[in-house]
C-alpha positions, 0 to 999 in steps of 0.5 A, spaced: 944 168 179 945 165 171 950 162 168 957 165 170 961 162 165 962 168 161 961 167 153 958 160 154 951 159 154 950 152 154 946 151 160 945 143 164 938 141 166 940 142 173 942 150 171 935 150 169 931 147 175 935 151 179 932 157 175 925 155 175 925 154 182 929 161 183 934 158 186 941 162 186 947 158 184 954 159 181 956 154 174 963 152 175 966 148 169 973 143 168 975 139 163 972 132 163 977 127 165 975 120 167 982 119 169 981 124 176 978 123 182 973 128 186 979 131 190 983 132 183 977 137 180 975 140 188 983 143 186 982 144 178 976 148 181 979 152 186 975 149 192 977 146 198 974 139 197 969 140 204 965 144 200 965 139 194 960 134 194 960 128 191 953 123 189 951 116 192 946 112 189 944 106 193 940 100 195 937 099 201 936 091 204 928 094 202 930 094 196 928 102 196 934 107 193 937 112 196 941 118 194 947 121 199 951 127 197 957 127 202 965 131 200 968 128 195 974 127 200 969 122 204 967 116 204 959 114 206 959 110 211 954 104 210 952 103 217 951 110 218 947 111 211 943 104 213 941 107 220 939 114 218 935 111 211 932 106 216 934 099 213 938 095 215 943 094 211 946 099 205 950 098 198 952 102 193 948 100 186 952 098 180 955 103 176 951 101 170 944 101 173 945 109 175 944 111 167 937 107 167 936 108 174 938 116 174 938 119 168 946 122 169 952 118 169 958 117 172 961 122 174 955 127 172 950 125 177 946 131 181 941 130 187 937 134 183 933 132 178 933 124 178 929 120 172 925 118 179 924 121 186 928 117 192 930 119 199 937 124 198 941 125 206 946 131 205 952 131 209 951 134 214 957 138 215 955 142 209 952 147 214 959 148 216 960 153 209 955 159 206 955 155 199 957 148 197 958 144 190 955 139 186 954 136 179 951 140 174 948 133 171 954 133 166 959 131 167 965 138 167 959 142 170 959 144 178 953 148 181 954 152 187 950 153 192 946 155 199 946 148 202 939 150 205 937 152 198 940 144 195 936 141 200 930 145 198 932 143 190 933 135 192 928 135 197 933 133 201 934 133 209 941 133 213 945 127 216 952 124 218 954 119 214 960 119 214 
């Protein structure tokens, strides 16, 4: 439930929020490396890439923003994402838009605790696992929690978007 890194007191805002919601989690850290892919980070953590999820921020044709949480070894299918969000089309936002919009940097974006509330959709395969990993809101930090706990913490719903 608490920070699992022995001797390392640092906690991210995501961890504090989860503790405030009384949602159990395990934290994981890795040495930040911008050249590493999500799949490589899953390997560093010793986790199955199907259980390690990335957070993608998109904009619909209406101008509304949407957040999609999918396994690091998958790609967001934009047509499925648009249909799920009730939009004609959806596109990824530019990297430079991420920090001002969400409060998170590329590689450290979490579906929990963004500056504003957006609709969040988690790839439905998450329910196949007891726990999944998502960014803890800072590059080099991940939290592992139950898919239903992430659903509650992010105000999300499950959908097939890959």
